[in-house]
C-alpha positions in Angstrom: 8.7 -13.6 7.2 11.6 -11.3 7.4 11.7 -8.0 5.5 13.8 -8.1 2.4 16.8 -5.8 3.1 18.5 -3.7 0.4 22.0 -4.5 -0.7 24.9 -2.1 -0.4 24.9 -1.5 -4.2 21.3 -0.4 -4.0 21.9 2.0 -1.1 25.0 3.5 -2.7 23.1 4.0 -6.0 20.2 5.7 -4.4 22.4 8.0 -2.3 24.3 9.0 -5.5 21.1 9.7 -7.4 19.7 11.9 -4.6 22.9 13.9 -4.2 22.7 14.6 -8.0 19.3 16.3 -7.5 17.1 13.5 -8.8 14.8 10.8 -7.4 14.0 7.3 -8.7 10.4 8.1 -9.6 11.3 11.4 -11.3 9.9 13.8 -8.6 11.6 16.8 -7.1 12.7 17.1 -3.5 9.5 19.0 -2.4 7.1 17.1 -4.7 4.6 14.7 -3.2 2.9 11.8 -4.8 -0.7 11.9 -6.1 -3.3 12.1 -3.3 -6.6 10.4 -3.9 -9.5 10.2 -1.4 -12.7 8.2 -1.9 -15.7 7.7 0.5 -17.8 4.7 1.3 -21.5 4.4 1.8 -21.4 5.2 5.5 -20.2 8.4 7.2 -16.6 8.3 8.3 -15.5 5.6 5.9 -12.8 6.5 3.4 -9.8 5.1 1.4 -6.8 7.4 1.0 -4.2 6.6 -1.7 -0.8 8.4 -1.6 0.9 7.0 -4.7 0.8 3.2 -4.2 0.3 3.5 -0.4 -3.3 2.8 0.5 -5.1 3.1 3.8 -8.7 2.4 4.9 -10.2 4.4 7.8 -13.5 3.8 9.5 -15.0 5.8 12.4 -17.6 4.2 14.7 -19.3 5.4 17.8 -21.0 4.0 20.9 -22.4 5.3 24.2 -20.1 4.6 27.1 -19.5 5.8 30.6 -16.9 8.7 30.8 -13.6 8.7 32.6 -13.6 9.8 36.2 -11.0 12.5 35.6 -12.9 14.0 32.7 -16.6 13.3 33.4 -17.9 15.8 30.8 -15.8 14.8 27.8 -16.1 12.1 25.2 -13.5 9.5 24.3 -11.3 9.2 21.2 -9.6 5.9 20.5 -7.3 5.2 17.5 -6.4 1.7 16.4 -3.9 0.8 13.6 -3.8 -2.6 12.0 -1.3 -3.9 9.5 -1.9 -7.3 8.0 -0.1 -9.4 5.4 -2.2 -7.6 2.7 0.0 -4.5 3.2 3.4 -6.4 2.9 4.4 -10.1 3.3 6.6 -9.5 6.3 3.6 -8.6 8.6 1.6 -11.2 10.4 -2.1 -11.4 11.5 -2.9 -10.3 15.0 0.7 -9.7 15.9 1.6 -6.0 16.4 5.0 -4.9 15.3 7.1 -1.9 16.2 5.7 -0.1 13.2 2.2 -0.5 14.4 3.0 0.9 17.9 4.9 3.7 16.2 2.0 4.7 14.0 -0.5 4.4 16.9 1.6 6.6 19.2 2.2 9.4 16.6 -1.5 9.5 15.6 -2.7 9.7 19.2 -0.2 12.6 19.9 -1.3 14.4 16.7 -5.1 14.1 17.2 -5.7 13.6 20.9 -2.9 15.7 22.5 -3.4 18.6 20.1 -7.1 18.9 21.2 -8.3 19.1 17.6 -11.6 17.5 18.5 -14.2 19.1 20.7 -14.6 16.2 23.2 -17.1 18.2 25.3 -19.6 18.1 22.5 -19.6 14.3 22.7 -21.1 14.5 26.2 -24.7 13.3 26.6 -25.1 13.2 30.4 -22.4 14.4 32.7 -20.7 11.5 34.6 -23.1 9.0 33.1 -23.1 8.8 29.3 -20.8 10.1 26.6 -20.0 9.2 23.0 -16.9 7.2 22.3 -15.3 7.6 18.9 -13.2 4.8 17.5 -11.0 5.2 14.4 -10.0 1.9 12.9 -7.1 2.3 10.4 -6.3 -0.6 8.1 -3.2 -0.6 6.0 -4.0 -2.0 2.6 -0.7 -1.5 0.8 2.7 -0.4 2.2 4.7 1.6 -0.3 6.3 4.1 2.0 5.2 7.1 4.1 2.5 5.3 6.1 2.3 8.0 8.7 1.2 10.7 6.3 -1.3 8.5 4.5 -2.7 7.2 7.8 -2.9 10.8 9.1 -4.8 12.0 6.1 -7.2 9.0 6.4 -7.8 9.7 10.1 -8.4 13.4 9.5 -10.7 12.8 6.6 -12.8 10.1 8.4 -13.2 12.3 11.5 -14.2 15.3 9.5 -16.6 13.3 7.4 -18.2 11.3 10.3 -21.6 12.2 11.6 -23.0 10.6 14.8 -26.7 10.0 15.5 -28.8 12.6 17.3 -30.0 11.8 20.8 -32.9 12.9 22.9 -33.1 12.8 26.7 -36.4 11.8 28.2 -36.1 11.7 31.9 -33.5 9.1 32.7 -33.7 7.5 29.3 -31.6 8.5 26.3 -33.2 7.9 22.9 -30.8 7.4 19.9 -32.5 8.4 16.7 -31.8 6.8 13.3 -30.8 8.7 10.2 -34.3 8.5 8.9 -35.8 10.2 12.1 -33.3 13.0 12.5 -30.3 14.4 10.7 -26.9 13.2 12.1 -24.6 15.6 13.9 -21.1 16.2 12.4 -18.0 16.1 14.4 -16.6 19.4 15.6 -13.0 20.0 14.7 -11.1 23.0 16.0 -8.3 22.6 13.5 -7.1 20.1 10.9 -3.6 18.7 11.7 -1.7 16.6 9.2 1.5 14.6 9.7 4.2 15.0 7.0 7.3 12.8 6.6 10.7 13.9 5.4 13.6 11.6 4.5 17.1 13.0 5.3 20.1 12.3 3.0 23.6 13.5 3.7 22.7 15.7 6.6 21.3 18.5 4.4 19.0 17.0 1.8 15.2 16.7 2.6 12.9 14.5 0.5 9.2 15.1 1.0 6.9 12.0 0.9 9.6 9.3 0.7 8.7 6.0 -0.9 9.6 2.6 0.6 13.1 2.4 -0.8 14.0 5.9 0.3 12.7 5.2 3.8 14.7 1.9 4.0 17.9 3.6 3.0 17.4 6.4 5.6 16.6 4.0 8.3 19.5 1.6 7.6 22.0 4.5 7.5 20.8 5.6 10.9 21.0 2.1 12.4 24.6 1.7 11.1 25.8 4.3 13.7 26.2 7.4 11.6 24.0 10.5 11.5 23.9 10.8 7.7 20.2 10.0 7.5 16.9 9.7 9.3 13.2 10.3 9.2 11.6 13.6 10.3 7.9 13.7 11.0 6.2 17.1 11.3 2.5 17.5 12.4 1.1 20.9 11.5 -2.4 22.4 10.9 -3.7 24.8 8.3 -2.9 27.8 10.6 0.8 26.8 10.6 0.7 25.7 14.2 3.1 22.9 15.2 1.2 19.9 16.6 3.8 17.1 16.4 7.6 16.8 15.9 9.4 13.5 15.8 13.2 13.6 15.2 15.5 10.7 14.3 19.0 10.5 13.0 20.5 13.7 11.5 17.5 15.8 12.5 18.6 15.6 16.1 21.9 17.2 15.5 21.0 19.7 12.8 18.5 22.4 13.6 18.8 24.0 10.2 17.2 20.9 8.6 14.3 21.1 11.1 13.7 24.7 10.2 13.8 23.9 6.5 11.3 21.1 7.0 8.9 23.3 8.9 8.8 25.9 6.1 8.0 23.2 3.6 5.4 21.5 5.8 3.4 24.7 6.3 2.7 25.0 2.6 2.0 21.3 2.1 -0.4 21.0 5.2 -2.5 23.9 3.9 -2.7 22.3 0.5 -3.8 18.9 2.0 -6.4 20.5 4.2 -7.9 22.4 1.3 -8.2 19.1 -0.7 -9.9 17.3 2.3 -12.4 20.1 2.8 -13.2 20.3 -0.9 -13.8 16.6 -1.3 -16.0 16.4 1.8 -18.1 19.4 0.5 -18.5 17.6 -2.8 -19.5 14.4 -1.1 -22.1 16.2 1.0 -23.7 17.7 -2.1 -23.9 14.3 -3.8 -25.5 12.7 -0.7 -28.1 15.5 -0.5 -29.0 14.7 -4.1 -29.6 11.0 -3.0 -26.7 9.7 -5.2 -25.4 6.4 -3.9 -21.8 6.3 -2.8 -19.6 3.3 -2.3 -16.1 2.1 -2.9 -17.0 0.6 -6.2 -16.9 4.0 -7.8 -13.1 4.0 -7.5 -12.9 0.9 -9.7 -12.3 2.1 -13.3 -12.5 0.2 -16.5 -8.8 -0.4 -16.4 -9.2 -2.6 -13.3 -11.9 -4.8 -14.8 -10.7 -5.3 -18.3 -10.2 -9.0 -17.6 -13.9 -9.3 -16.6 -15.5 -7.7 -19.7 -17.1 -9.7 -22.3 -15.2 -8.2 -25.3 -11.9 -9.3 -23.8 -13.1 -12.8 -23.0 -14.6 -14.0 -26.3 -14.1 -17.7 -26.4 -15.3 -19.8 -29.4 -15.7 -23.5 -29.2 -15.6 -25.8 -32.2 -18.5 -28.1 -33.0 -17.5 -31.7 -33.3 -18.9 -35.2 -33.0 -17.5 -38.4 -31.6 -17.4 -40.1 -35.1 -15.1 -37.4 -36.5 -12.6 -38.0 -33.7 -12.5 -41.8 -34.2 -12.0 -41.4 -38.0 -9.2 -38.9 -37.4 -7.5 -41.3 -34.9 -7.7 -44.2 -37.4 -6.1 -42.1 -40.1 -3.2 -41.1 -37.8 -2.6 -44.8 -36.9 -2.4 -45.8 -40.6 0.0 -43.0 -41.4 2.2 -44.0 -38.5 2.5 -47.6 -40.0 3.6 -46.3 -43.4 6.3 -44.1 -42.0 9.7 -45.9 -41.7 11.8 -45.2 -38.7 14.8 -43.0 -39.2 18.2 -44.6 -38.7 19.9 -43.8 -35.4 23.6 -43.4 -34.7 23.2 -46.0 -31.9 22.0 -48.8 -34.3 24.4 -51.8 -34.6 25.7 -52.3 -38.2 26.4 -55.9 -39.1 29.9 -56.6 -40.4 31.9 -59.4 -42.0 33.8 -61.8 -39.7 37.3 -60.8 -38.8 36.7 -57.3 -40.2 36.8 -54.1 -38.3 34.9 -51.0 -39.5 36.3 -47.6 -38.5 34.7 -44.3 -39.2 37.1 -41.3 -39.6 36.3 -38.4 -37.3 38.0 -35.7 -39.3 37.1 -34.6 -42.8 34.7 -36.6 -44.9 33.5 -39.9 -43.5 35.2 -43.0 -45.1 35.5 -46.7 -44.5 38.8 -48.4 -43.7 38.8 -52.2 -44.1 41.4 -54.1 -42.3 41.6 -57.7 -43.4 42.9 -60.5 -41.2 44.8 -62.1 -44.1 48.6 -62.2 -44.6 50.3 -58.8 -45.0 51.7 -57.9 -48.4 55.3 -56.8 -48.5 
């Protein structure tokens, strides 16, 4: 299924609204949508909601053989999947350009920036290491997937804890959570990818929604440099980890500098939120409080399943009452005379024509076939 494209009227309207200093959802230029993070029952499982954009991230681990070029380092693998659940234009098991784009940016941000201590994942040099796999599932596509997926990846890695291992000779024993406490993942820094939409070569919109992204992308594809998407990856120390330029950002360095200043403040804010939520989740797990995704379902989501909203009363009846009611209706139908219809044929005298006047009051005009009177 092809993606529904915006009309020229919609594009012109959005560009006019942005140039007047407003946005369709009422936000400011540097204002982001509401960020919500919830954890599952396992370590490294989380759902991140950025407005209406929702992403599920799950980290898993296994013992594998290390690469020959890096025998004392673990392996990090990131996989992004977009299904028709996110948007109807996507298909199952068929990667698109957007999937490859997200995969490439996330690998650059988290693998190339060396934010994870891969040496701590080593069990036996040149023999056994831990391999971390981050599976990202797009649940709903409402714009700015890269930022939402980036926050989900960072949160799941920081929240994940791998099992403890013990080496006994040539054997490696993997302990369960009941035997030994799990070991958290070591992160040197916390990078976050932020997205900016460019309008008119000098206007930056933080956290664009789906419509704003579509207008920027279409204006870039039409051959002009009046729009584009700018992706900035930065950590809490204001260190640049990723920079992806398209459209007007390639030709205008002032816009890039402006985006970096805005991204430094936003990245520190997001990292503080992630650390705070992980700390609160650890306290709840230490108190043996069960955690799962059902906690994010509020009463507003299940109003249709509550008993007070589905009170159905059935009337008591018997078969004899229905028969008596049907008999009465048949008798009443026989007494009622049918109403005259305009299509009924009216009998008339021989050699006499009956004409109804169409204007004014209805009247009858009799035309006899006898001799005319002078």
